[in-house]
PASEBA-1860 file (N, C-alpha, C; in nm, 3 decimals):
! residues 258
1> MHYFCTLA> -27.662/-4.238/-2.747/-27.513/-4.238/-2.702/-27.538/-4.277/-2.571 ~ -27.489/-4.414/-2.518/-27.530/-4.396/-2.360/-27.380/-4.435/-2.305 ~ -27.389/-4.343/-2.228/-27.231/-4.332/-2.138/-27.281/-4.321/-1.995 ~ -27.136/-4.326/-1.901/-27.173/-4.293/-1.787/-27.034/-4.222/-1.722 ~ -27.029/-4.153/-1.656/-26.847/-4.086/-1.598/-26.915/-3.997/-1.476 ~ -26.828/-4.021/-1.400/-26.785/-3.929/-1.291/-26.707/-3.796/-1.309 ~ -26.786/-3.684/-1.279/-26.733/-3.572/-1.291/-26.640/-3.532/-1.175 ~ -26.644/-3.557/-1.064/-26.552/-3.520/-0.941/-26.603/-3.649/-0.824
9> SGSSGNAA> -26.512/-3.664/-0.765/-26.521/-3.766/-0.668/-26.426/-3.774/-0.546 ~ -26.489/-3.740/-0.443/-26.406/-3.733/-0.324/-26.453/-3.650/-0.190 ~ -26.443/-3.629/-0.098/-26.455/-3.572/0.034/-26.466/-3.424/0.025 ~ -26.416/-3.397/-0.095/-26.440/-3.211/-0.104/-26.571/-3.211/-0.238 ~ -26.591/-3.311/-0.291/-26.742/-3.280/-0.367/-26.741/-3.396/-0.473 ~ -26.854/-3.430/-0.511/-26.890/-3.541/-0.594/-27.047/-3.496/-0.711 ~ -26.982/-3.544/-0.794/-27.095/-3.539/-0.909/-27.072/-3.632/-1.000 ~ -27.150/-3.724/-1.070/-27.152/-3.808/-1.190/-27.275/-3.752/-1.289
17> LYVSGDAC> -27.240/-3.849/-1.398/-27.329/-3.824/-1.506/-27.363/-3.962/-1.577 ~ -27.498/-3.946/-1.598/-27.545/-4.100/-1.683/-27.627/-4.005/-1.783 ~ -27.612/-4.066/-1.943/-27.649/-4.010/-2.054/-27.706/-4.107/-2.153 ~ -27.821/-4.113/-2.185/-27.876/-4.214/-2.245/-28.013/-4.164/-2.327 ~ -27.990/-4.160/-2.442/-28.080/-4.072/-2.548/-28.120/-3.938/-2.508 ~ -28.235/-3.943/-2.474/-28.256/-3.753/-2.468/-28.238/-3.721/-2.306 ~ -28.196/-3.838/-2.225/-28.156/-3.812/-2.056/-28.032/-3.783/-2.075 ~ -28.019/-3.694/-1.962/-27.887/-3.644/-1.950/-27.879/-3.598/-1.795
25> ILVDAGTN> -27.859/-3.702/-1.732/-27.904/-3.711/-1.553/-27.741/-3.673/-1.483 ~ -27.775/-3.606/-1.409/-27.661/-3.544/-1.321/-27.693/-3.607/-1.175 ~ -27.612/-3.721/-1.114/-27.613/-3.750/-0.992/-27.522/-3.703/-0.907 ~ -27.578/-3.623/-0.825/-27.508/-3.531/-0.745/-27.463/-3.408/-0.778 ~ -27.436/-3.308/-0.707/-27.389/-3.171/-0.711/-27.333/-3.141/-0.634 ~ -27.195/-3.175/-0.586/-27.116/-3.135/-0.472/-27.019/-3.035/-0.577 ~ -26.911/-2.975/-0.530/-26.805/-2.928/-0.550/-26.861/-2.759/-0.602 ~ -26.836/-2.723/-0.696/-26.922/-2.571/-0.727/-26.948/-2.582/-0.881
33> CKTIRTAL> -27.036/-2.483/-0.900/-27.111/-2.510/-1.059/-26.962/-2.458/-1.165 ~ -26.898/-2.416/-1.117/-26.777/-2.410/-1.231/-26.708/-2.531/-1.261 ~ -26.682/-2.614/-1.176/-26.645/-2.743/-1.183/-26.730/-2.835/-1.237 ~ -26.856/-2.815/-1.221/-26.932/-2.908/-1.289/-26.964/-2.836/-1.448 ~ -26.963/-2.703/-1.483/-26.990/-2.668/-1.593/-26.841/-2.736/-1.700 ~ -26.722/-2.713/-1.627/-26.623/-2.736/-1.699/-26.600/-2.882/-1.746 ~ -26.645/-2.994/-1.633/-26.660/-3.133/-1.675/-26.743/-3.131/-1.782 ~ -26.892/-3.075/-1.769/-26.979/-3.108/-1.876/-26.910/-3.057/-1.999
41> AALDLKPA> -26.831/-2.924/-2.022/-26.812/-2.881/-2.123/-26.696/-2.996/-2.200 ~ -26.619/-3.042/-2.139/-26.535/-3.157/-2.171/-26.613/-3.275/-2.248 ~ -26.766/-3.258/-2.243/-26.818/-3.405/-2.306/-26.911/-3.282/-2.407 ~ -26.880/-3.187/-2.421/-26.944/-3.102/-2.519/-27.127/-3.111/-2.434 ~ -27.107/-3.058/-2.347/-27.250/-3.027/-2.253/-27.253/-2.952/-2.198 ~ -27.333/-2.878/-2.147/-27.367/-2.776/-2.055/-27.487/-2.796/-1.966 ~ -27.486/-2.689/-1.841/-27.596/-2.697/-1.770/-27.727/-2.738/-1.825 ~ -27.767/-2.660/-1.939/-27.894/-2.645/-1.991/-27.915/-2.773/-2.019
49> DLTDILIT> -27.813/-2.862/-2.086/-27.852/-2.985/-2.118/-27.925/-3.065/-2.040 ~ -27.908/-3.059/-1.901/-27.939/-3.152/-1.782/-28.066/-3.174/-1.816 ~ -28.094/-3.298/-1.764/-28.257/-3.291/-1.782/-28.326/-3.334/-1.657 ~ -28.212/-3.403/-1.549/-28.260/-3.448/-1.408/-28.150/-3.436/-1.328 ~ -28.171/-3.403/-1.207/-28.043/-3.423/-1.085/-28.076/-3.509/-0.996 ~ -28.039/-3.601/-0.975/-28.059/-3.695/-0.873/-27.979/-3.684/-0.752 ~ -28.009/-3.634/-0.603/-27.929/-3.628/-0.523/-27.954/-3.753/-0.436 ~ -27.822/-3.821/-0.378/-27.798/-3.926/-0.312/-27.850/-3.886/-0.155
57> HTHSDHVS> -27.805/-3.757/-0.134/-27.821/-3.737/0.035/-27.767/-3.610/0.052 ~ -27.800/-3.524/0.154/-27.784/-3.377/0.163/-27.642/-3.320/0.240 ~ -27.548/-3.390/0.255/-27.406/-3.368/0.290/-27.341/-3.257/0.212 ~ -27.291/-3.161/0.236/-27.235/-3.042/0.148/-27.165/-3.089/0.038 ~ -27.101/-3.189/0.065/-27.017/-3.251/-0.072/-27.098/-3.318/-0.187 ~ -27.243/-3.349/-0.148/-27.308/-3.381/-0.258/-27.398/-3.282/-0.332 ~ -27.446/-3.172/-0.230/-27.541/-3.060/-0.265/-27.483/-2.905/-0.293 ~ -27.324/-2.899/-0.258/-27.274/-2.751/-0.276/-27.307/-2.663/-0.383
65> ALPVLLGH> -27.345/-2.724/-0.501/-27.314/-2.661/-0.608/-27.477/-2.621/-0.646 ~ -27.558/-2.669/-0.593/-27.733/-2.678/-0.622/-27.768/-2.545/-0.629 ~ -27.731/-2.463/-0.540/-27.766/-2.328/-0.523/-27.772/-2.232/-0.665 ~ -27.629/-2.258/-0.720/-27.604/-2.170/-0.850/-27.637/-2.274/-0.974 ~ -27.625/-2.369/-0.951/-27.652/-2.484/-1.066/-27.780/-2.469/-1.127 ~ -27.880/-2.464/-0.999/-28.033/-2.434/-1.074/-28.068/-2.315/-1.127 ~ -27.977/-2.204/-1.103/-28.032/-2.100/-1.202/-27.955/-2.128/-1.332 ~ -27.918/-2.248/-1.358/-27.850/-2.232/-1.531/-27.909/-2.341/-1.586
73> TGARLWCS> -27.983/-2.427/-1.503/-28.052/-2.564/-1.593/-28.204/-2.560/-1.550 ~ -28.298/-2.624/-1.635/-28.419/-2.646/-1.635/-28.435/-2.774/-1.547 ~ -28.352/-2.865/-1.541/-28.367/-3.015/-1.481/-28.424/-3.023/-1.345 ~ -28.506/-3.125/-1.370/-28.588/-3.157/-1.242/-28.487/-3.199/-1.145 ~ -28.520/-3.200/-1.027/-28.482/-3.225/-0.898/-28.524/-3.340/-0.833 ~ -28.459/-3.447/-0.774/-28.485/-3.589/-0.749/-28.434/-3.603/-0.596 ~ -28.498/-3.647/-0.516/-28.440/-3.709/-0.398/-28.500/-3.833/-0.322 ~ -28.483/-3.890/-0.206/-28.534/-3.979/-0.183/-28.644/-3.915/-0.103
81> AGAHGELC> -28.785/-3.986/-0.082/-28.865/-3.903/0.029/-28.801/-3.854/0.159 ~ -28.710/-3.939/0.238/-28.644/-3.941/0.335/-28.560/-3.791/0.349 ~ -28.516/-3.764/0.221/-28.415/-3.665/0.231/-28.500/-3.506/0.179 ~ -28.637/-3.560/0.170/-28.673/-3.429/0.079/-28.690/-3.294/0.160 ~ -28.727/-3.301/0.285/-28.734/-3.195/0.377/-28.621/-3.127/0.365 ~ -28.477/-3.221/0.410/-28.343/-3.107/0.410/-28.326/-3.057/0.258 ~ -28.353/-3.142/0.160/-28.293/-3.084/0.001/-28.400/-2.941/-0.022 ~ -28.533/-2.932/0.045/-28.607/-2.834/0.021/-28.521/-2.700/0.092
89> AVAGDERP> -28.472/-2.719/0.183/-28.401/-2.597/0.225/-28.262/-2.557/0.156 ~ -28.219/-2.659/0.086/-28.096/-2.621/-0.003/-28.156/-2.567/-0.113 ~ -28.243/-2.628/-0.182/-28.281/-2.603/-0.313/-28.350/-2.484/-0.320 ~ -28.435/-2.418/-0.236/-28.496/-2.304/-0.237/-28.633/-2.299/-0.308 ~ -28.660/-2.275/-0.387/-28.803/-2.223/-0.479/-28.776/-2.352/-0.560 ~ -28.698/-2.427/-0.568/-28.683/-2.536/-0.686/-28.727/-2.680/-0.606 ~ -28.846/-2.688/-0.578/-28.897/-2.829/-0.490/-28.859/-2.945/-0.549 ~ -28.789/-3.041/-0.481/-28.724/-3.161/-0.527/-28.816/-3.287/-0.511
97> QPLEVGCE> -28.843/-3.312/-0.604/-28.955/-3.445/-0.598/-28.909/-3.574/-0.568 ~ -28.987/-3.633/-0.476/-28.947/-3.727/-0.394/-28.964/-3.878/-0.445 ~ -28.886/-3.935/-0.436/-28.877/-4.085/-0.484/-28.883/-4.202/-0.375 ~ -28.972/-4.275/-0.392/-28.987/-4.398/-0.262/-28.892/-4.479/-0.287 ~ -28.838/-4.508/-0.205/-28.734/-4.637/-0.207/-28.756/-4.771/-0.249 ~ -28.693/-4.831/-0.320/-28.752/-4.954/-0.374/-28.857/-4.955/-0.501 ~ -28.905/-4.823/-0.535/-29.027/-4.824/-0.649/-28.931/-4.782/-0.794 ~ -28.952/-4.835/-0.876/-28.891/-4.797/-1.030/-28.978/-4.676/-1.070
105> YEISGVCV> -28.892/-4.605/-1.117/-28.954/-4.465/-1.172/-28.897/-4.460/-1.321 ~ -28.990/-4.421/-1.421/-28.919/-4.385/-1.566/-28.910/-4.201/-1.578 ~ -28.754/-4.174/-1.564/-28.685/-4.028/-1.542/-28.658/-3.990/-1.676 ~ -28.701/-3.930/-1.762/-28.644/-3.897/-1.883/-28.616/-4.008/-1.951 ~ -28.730/-4.129/-1.971/-28.717/-4.249/-2.046/-28.636/-4.305/-1.996 ~ -28.528/-4.314/-1.868/-28.443/-4.384/-1.788/-28.548/-4.469/-1.666 ~ -28.526/-4.587/-1.680/-28.568/-4.634/-1.556/-28.445/-4.610/-1.460 ~ -28.541/-4.579/-1.306/-28.451/-4.535/-1.181/-28.506/-4.590/-1.098
113> RAFATLHD> -28.404/-4.667/-0.993/-28.430/-4.700/-0.882/-28.367/-4.676/-0.747 ~ -28.418/-4.603/-0.636/-28.369/-4.588/-0.542/-28.334/-4.695/-0.414 ~ -28.230/-4.722/-0.365/-28.190/-4.802/-0.239/-28.138/-4.757/-0.134 ~ -28.200/-4.761/0.002/-28.147/-4.738/0.113/-28.005/-4.775/0.140 ~ -27.943/-4.652/0.188/-27.780/-4.702/0.243/-27.761/-4.642/0.384 ~ -27.649/-4.713/0.464/-27.673/-4.675/0.580/-27.560/-4.581/0.581 ~ -27.614/-4.428/0.616/-27.494/-4.317/0.641/-27.587/-4.217/0.716 ~ -27.494/-4.126/0.785/-27.575/-4.025/0.876/-27.612/-3.932/0.821
121> SPGSVGYI> -27.721/-3.951/0.738/-27.793/-3.839/0.668/-27.912/-3.848/0.630 ~ -28.032/-3.815/0.667/-28.145/-3.884/0.633/-28.178/-3.893/0.509 ~ -28.245/-4.016/0.485/-28.304/-4.052/0.335/-28.174/-4.074/0.239 ~ -28.063/-4.091/0.333/-27.965/-4.166/0.222/-27.978/-4.272/0.129 ~ -27.937/-4.275/-0.009/-27.958/-4.359/-0.091/-27.860/-4.387/-0.192 ~ -27.881/-4.509/-0.270/-27.793/-4.515/-0.381/-27.863/-4.513/-0.481 ~ -27.830/-4.546/-0.615/-27.919/-4.565/-0.728/-27.886/-4.626/-0.847 ~ -28.021/-4.730/-0.876/-27.968/-4.811/-1.020/-28.015/-4.723/-1.135
129> LGEGQSAV> -27.971/-4.681/-1.242/-27.973/-4.627/-1.345/-27.978/-4.719/-1.484 ~ -28.075/-4.741/-1.535/-28.077/-4.792/-1.669/-28.127/-4.955/-1.614 ~ -28.132/-5.047/-1.754/-28.181/-5.142/-1.726/-28.070/-5.244/-1.798 ~ -28.058/-5.366/-1.791/-28.007/-5.448/-1.886/-27.822/-5.441/-1.866 ~ -27.761/-5.449/-1.980/-27.618/-5.404/-2.003/-27.589/-5.261/-1.972 ~ -27.702/-5.165/-1.994/-27.676/-5.049/-1.971/-27.692/-5.009/-1.828 ~ -27.740/-5.104/-1.721/-27.757/-5.055/-1.609/-27.640/-4.965/-1.512 ~ -27.642/-4.920/-1.455/-27.525/-4.877/-1.353/-27.566/-4.835/-1.242
137> GHCTDLGC> -27.481/-4.894/-1.106/-27.533/-4.887/-0.985/-27.430/-4.814/-0.923 ~ -27.473/-4.691/-0.861/-27.423/-4.563/-0.830/-27.403/-4.579/-0.643 ~ -27.331/-4.612/-0.584/-27.339/-4.624/-0.443/-27.222/-4.604/-0.332 ~ -27.216/-4.473/-0.290/-27.128/-4.413/-0.244/-27.189/-4.351/-0.060 ~ -27.109/-4.335/-0.006/-27.144/-4.268/0.105/-27.234/-4.391/0.221 ~ -27.165/-4.494/0.257/-27.217/-4.605/0.367/-27.126/-4.627/0.412 ~ -27.192/-4.677/0.547/-27.093/-4.745/0.654/-27.072/-4.923/0.644 ~ -27.178/-4.965/0.573/-27.157/-5.097/0.547/-27.238/-5.124/0.484
145> VTDEVMDA> -27.224/-5.270/0.390/-27.332/-5.318/0.258/-27.405/-5.410/0.347 ~ -27.523/-5.356/0.323/-27.632/-5.393/0.376/-27.707/-5.517/0.302 ~ -27.806/-5.624/0.342/-27.827/-5.725/0.234/-27.885/-5.636/0.125 ~ -27.973/-5.509/0.191/-28.053/-5.427/0.083/-27.959/-5.381/-0.035 ~ -27.853/-5.344/-0.025/-27.751/-5.288/-0.082/-27.707/-5.405/-0.191 ~ -27.681/-5.508/-0.135/-27.637/-5.624/-0.214/-27.706/-5.681/-0.281 ~ -27.877/-5.643/-0.257/-27.939/-5.721/-0.362/-27.983/-5.598/-0.475 ~ -27.943/-5.496/-0.423/-27.955/-5.388/-0.547/-27.888/-5.389/-0.624
153> LSGVPTLV> -27.788/-5.431/-0.617/-27.662/-5.402/-0.703/-27.629/-5.562/-0.745 ~ -27.675/-5.640/-0.708/-27.628/-5.767/-0.767/-27.732/-5.762/-0.919 ~ -27.629/-5.836/-1.035/-27.664/-5.843/-1.145/-27.633/-5.702/-1.243 ~ -27.592/-5.616/-1.147/-27.576/-5.473/-1.216/-27.411/-5.476/-1.292 ~ -27.426/-5.481/-1.423/-27.224/-5.492/-1.487/-27.197/-5.382/-1.443 ~ -27.229/-5.265/-1.435/-27.118/-5.111/-1.414/-27.143/-5.100/-1.270 ~ -27.063/-5.079/-1.210/-27.075/-5.048/-1.030/-26.992/-4.910/-1.023 ~ -27.043/-4.808/-0.959/-26.959/-4.722/-0.900/-26.976/-4.734/-0.765
161> IESNHDVD> -26.874/-4.752/-0.681/-26.884/-4.800/-0.510/-26.767/-4.721/-0.448 ~ -26.811/-4.698/-0.334/-26.726/-4.619/-0.246/-26.610/-4.688/-0.251 ~ -26.464/-4.655/-0.215/-26.382/-4.737/-0.148/-26.301/-4.613/-0.058 ~ -26.379/-4.545/0.047/-26.322/-4.447/0.106/-26.208/-4.445/0.163 ~ -26.152/-4.550/0.266/-26.060/-4.531/0.357/-25.978/-4.687/0.382 ~ -25.815/-4.651/0.393/-25.729/-4.741/0.445/-25.751/-4.759/0.586 ~ -25.835/-4.864/0.645/-25.849/-4.879/0.795/-25.696/-4.822/0.863 ~ -25.583/-4.860/0.845/-25.459/-4.845/0.916/-25.435/-4.711/0.909
169> LLRSGPYP> -25.474/-4.639/0.775/-25.422/-4.485/0.745/-25.505/-4.432/0.862 ~ -25.649/-4.438/0.828/-25.728/-4.363/0.909/-25.685/-4.376/1.037 ~ -25.678/-4.499/1.133/-25.644/-4.516/1.277/-25.482/-4.437/1.283 ~ -25.421/-4.433/1.208/-25.289/-4.364/1.221/-25.287/-4.232/1.183 ~ -25.391/-4.185/1.142/-25.384/-4.055/1.043/-25.442/-3.917/1.170 ~ -25.447/-3.800/1.103/-25.448/-3.694/1.185/-25.597/-3.655/1.225 ~ -25.696/-3.727/1.187/-25.829/-3.702/1.237/-25.853/-3.705/1.386 ~ -25.931/-3.653/1.417/-25.966/-3.651/1.586/-26.032/-3.772/1.589
177> YFLKKRIL> -26.053/-3.844/1.731/-26.100/-3.973/1.747/-26.261/-3.947/1.706 ~ -26.312/-3.844/1.749/-26.460/-3.849/1.699/-26.485/-3.870/1.545 ~ -26.431/-3.822/1.484/-26.396/-3.837/1.334/-26.422/-3.959/1.290 ~ -26.274/-4.018/1.303/-26.271/-4.140/1.334/-26.375/-4.264/1.355 ~ -26.436/-4.260/1.458/-26.534/-4.311/1.488/-26.624/-4.322/1.448 ~ -26.667/-4.175/1.395/-26.813/-4.147/1.301/-26.810/-4.235/1.148 ~ -26.635/-4.211/1.115/-26.618/-4.290/0.950/-26.613/-4.451/0.975 ~ -26.589/-4.490/1.047/-26.565/-4.634/1.094/-26.689/-4.716/1.118
185> SDTGHLSN> -26.802/-4.643/1.181/-26.921/-4.663/1.195/-27.020/-4.752/1.120 ~ -27.109/-4.819/1.102/-27.181/-4.876/1.032/-27.275/-4.784/0.937 ~ -27.271/-4.647/1.004/-27.322/-4.505/0.916/-27.193/-4.433/0.883 ~ -27.078/-4.475/0.872/-26.998/-4.372/0.795/-26.963/-4.404/0.687 ~ -26.833/-4.455/0.647/-26.809/-4.483/0.509/-26.732/-4.599/0.499 ~ -26.732/-4.640/0.355/-26.690/-4.796/0.341/-26.540/-4.795/0.319 ~ -26.515/-4.883/0.390/-26.333/-4.868/0.383/-26.318/-4.981/0.260 ~ -26.195/-4.973/0.185/-26.132/-5.051/0.101/-26.140/-5.183/0.127
193> HSCACALE> -26.123/-5.233/0.236/-26.176/-5.375/0.261/-26.309/-5.424/0.255 ~ -26.395/-5.326/0.303/-26.500/-5.360/0.298/-26.556/-5.340/0.161 ~ -26.513/-5.275/0.081/-26.546/-5.254/-0.079/-26.502/-5.409/-0.152 ~ -26.365/-5.421/-0.101/-26.352/-5.518/-0.184/-26.403/-5.669/-0.149 ~ -26.466/-5.700/-0.007/-26.515/-5.820/0.033/-26.655/-5.803/-0.046 ~ -26.758/-5.702/-0.064/-26.878/-5.655/-0.133/-26.855/-5.708/-0.270 ~ -26.743/-5.656/-0.346/-26.684/-5.703/-0.464/-26.652/-5.839/-0.511 ~ -26.642/-5.913/-0.414/-26.601/-6.066/-0.444/-26.730/-6.100/-0.479
201> TLVQKGAR> -26.862/-6.045/-0.387/-26.982/-6.127/-0.419/-27.039/-6.107/-0.556 ~ -27.028/-5.942/-0.576/-27.095/-5.889/-0.673/-27.038/-5.876/-0.805 ~ -26.899/-5.937/-0.820/-26.844/-5.975/-0.952/-26.905/-6.157/-0.968 ~ -26.910/-6.199/-0.874/-26.979/-6.359/-0.906/-27.115/-6.327/-0.965 ~ -27.187/-6.218/-0.910/-27.325/-6.175/-0.953/-27.361/-6.099/-1.079 ~ -27.245/-6.076/-1.158/-27.230/-6.016/-1.269/-27.183/-5.882/-1.287 ~ -27.131/-5.837/-1.182/-27.032/-5.694/-1.242/-26.941/-5.715/-1.328 ~ -26.934/-5.643/-1.386/-26.787/-5.664/-1.528/-26.715/-5.508/-1.547
209> RVVLAHLS> -26.765/-5.409/-1.460/-26.668/-5.276/-1.469/-26.709/-5.222/-1.333 ~ -26.609/-5.203/-1.292/-26.602/-5.106/-1.138/-26.521/-4.982/-1.117 ~ -26.583/-4.910/-1.058/-26.519/-4.778/-1.044/-26.530/-4.758/-0.884 ~ -26.395/-4.733/-0.869/-26.398/-4.705/-0.690/-26.377/-4.545/-0.661 ~ -26.495/-4.518/-0.578/-26.523/-4.384/-0.591/-26.531/-4.329/-0.433 ~ -26.522/-4.197/-0.418/-26.510/-4.125/-0.302/-26.399/-4.148/-0.204 ~ -26.306/-4.145/-0.271/-26.162/-4.208/-0.167/-26.157/-4.064/-0.087 ~ -26.104/-4.084/0.040/-26.068/-3.995/0.138/-25.934/-3.956/0.089
217> EKNNTPRH> -25.906/-3.826/0.070/-25.784/-3.730/0.041/-25.698/-3.759/0.167 ~ -25.743/-3.761/0.306/-25.624/-3.797/0.414/-25.602/-3.941/0.434 ~ -25.695/-4.022/0.421/-25.710/-4.150/0.486/-25.692/-4.270/0.340 ~ -25.671/-4.226/0.226/-25.630/-4.339/0.160/-25.566/-4.287/0.044 ~ -25.556/-4.389/-0.076/-25.477/-4.314/-0.195/-25.523/-4.419/-0.310 ~ -25.526/-4.361/-0.425/-25.543/-4.472/-0.552/-25.518/-4.582/-0.536 ~ -25.376/-4.612/-0.488/-25.291/-4.707/-0.510/-25.351/-4.831/-0.374 ~ -25.368/-4.758/-0.264/-25.416/-4.857/-0.147/-25.583/-4.925/-0.209
225> ADAESRLA> -25.642/-4.804/-0.253/-25.794/-4.875/-0.301/-25.801/-4.988/-0.409 ~ -25.693/-4.940/-0.526/-25.695/-5.009/-0.618/-25.621/-5.165/-0.582 ~ -25.533/-5.157/-0.516/-25.467/-5.287/-0.447/-25.571/-5.386/-0.403 ~ -25.652/-5.329/-0.325/-25.727/-5.424/-0.202/-25.815/-5.481/-0.313 ~ -25.918/-5.385/-0.399/-25.990/-5.474/-0.481/-25.935/-5.559/-0.586 ~ -25.815/-5.495/-0.630/-25.750/-5.582/-0.736/-25.708/-5.752/-0.694 ~ -25.712/-5.731/-0.527/-25.651/-5.881/-0.476/-25.792/-5.944/-0.453 ~ -25.895/-5.891/-0.464/-26.038/-5.957/-0.445/-26.045/-6.028/-0.592
233> LYRLGAQD> -26.024/-5.947/-0.712/-26.069/-5.992/-0.837/-25.951/-6.133/-0.857 ~ -25.839/-6.104/-0.813/-25.737/-6.231/-0.833/-25.782/-6.350/-0.734 ~ -25.846/-6.307/-0.596/-25.896/-6.416/-0.555/-25.992/-6.541/-0.639 ~ -26.084/-6.440/-0.694/-26.194/-6.524/-0.759/-26.138/-6.558/-0.876 ~ -26.011/-6.524/-0.939/-25.938/-6.540/-1.098/-26.034/-6.454/-1.193 ~ -26.064/-6.381/-1.145/-26.148/-6.239/-1.241/-26.068/-6.151/-1.272 ~ -25.949/-6.133/-1.266/-25.876/-6.013/-1.293/-25.876/-5.973/-1.450 ~ -25.889/-6.087/-1.532/-25.912/-6.062/-1.648/-26.032/-6.023/-1.706
241> DVSLTVAP> -26.147/-6.059/-1.658/-26.303/-6.056/-1.668/-26.350/-5.935/-1.637 ~ -26.292/-5.865/-1.542/-26.301/-5.710/-1.479/-26.254/-5.625/-1.503 ~ -26.315/-5.494/-1.557/-26.220/-5.363/-1.555/-26.251/-5.278/-1.422 ~ -26.149/-5.254/-1.341/-26.141/-5.184/-1.240/-26.056/-5.025/-1.260 ~ -26.144/-4.936/-1.194/-26.075/-4.797/-1.214/-26.107/-4.717/-1.103 ~ -25.993/-4.647/-1.066/-25.995/-4.531/-0.936/-26.061/-4.417/-0.990 ~ -26.187/-4.366/-0.975/-26.211/-4.246/-0.992/-26.137/-4.111/-0.920 ~ -26.106/-4.031/-1.045/-26.007/-3.906/-0.991/-26.105/-3.824/-0.869
249> KRGLCGPL> -25.982/-3.733/-0.806/-26.086/-3.633/-0.714/-26.139/-3.513/-0.824 ~ -26.098/-3.466/-0.896/-26.144/-3.377/-1.013/-26.126/-3.433/-1.162 ~ -26.211/-3.396/-1.243/-26.208/-3.445/-1.410/-26.254/-3.568/-1.404 ~ -26.282/-3.607/-1.548/-26.353/-3.726/-1.590/-26.293/-3.864/-1.559 ~ -26.381/-3.956/-1.524/-26.358/-4.108/-1.506/-26.458/-4.135/-1.613 ~ -26.399/-4.180/-1.748/-26.476/-4.197/-1.847/-26.482/-4.145/-1.961 ~ -26.563/-4.109/-2.050/-26.691/-4.173/-2.062/-26.673/-4.315/-2.041 ~ -26.769/-4.392/-1.982/-26.785/-4.542/-1.989/-26.906/-4.564/-2.097
257> ML> -26.873/-4.643/-2.216/-27.014/-4.642/-2.293/-27.046/-4.808/-2.229 ~ -27.180/-4.784/-2.260/-27.282/-4.836/-2.182/-27.360/-4.940/-2.292
END
């Protein structure tokens, strides 16, 4: 069985799962161990079934469950070489294995490649997991879509991409100025508009299933995110060719069969 699903997605915690053959790969371990265990149980899995854990970056909403989770699984821990030092401090005795950006690795039989993302965390990356029609591009926590990101995601049929905030909601919202400035910067988070603009190109390059992820709880709504990207699909005339879903804050999005 080959599938992908998000287990949690948002500013309070993030985790996703890629399953292929003997591989059971967790992407990020935010929220807490109980939430991840409950989500895995809904898929008839448990932490001991995990073979690997890939970390995109070391902000707490992506690693907060690690200290407890690592005590319940024998999964190998991976991160970019740039995030290695900071993740060692989080993981304790479980030393993560470093991945060089742009290189392909076989992880539990799955082809995995990390690509750099612009975010205010050392060594922040996205991942391509799998190959061909089973490939998934996981790309959240970035302030802008660079050429490197676009090249990495081009031709990938299933995309999980950040649609973090509505710019107008953010600017008129309750966040202090310094935090609004950080989110809007090139090393902050991707807006609904920027996400939709990227999708216009990526759909033309082969994306056929899109999951909008990492929505802000204060500065976005599923309706705002969906409407912006769906409008981009209509502009392309691709509304009937591309599946578009918004990942929930808690609970499964999927499983998406690959």
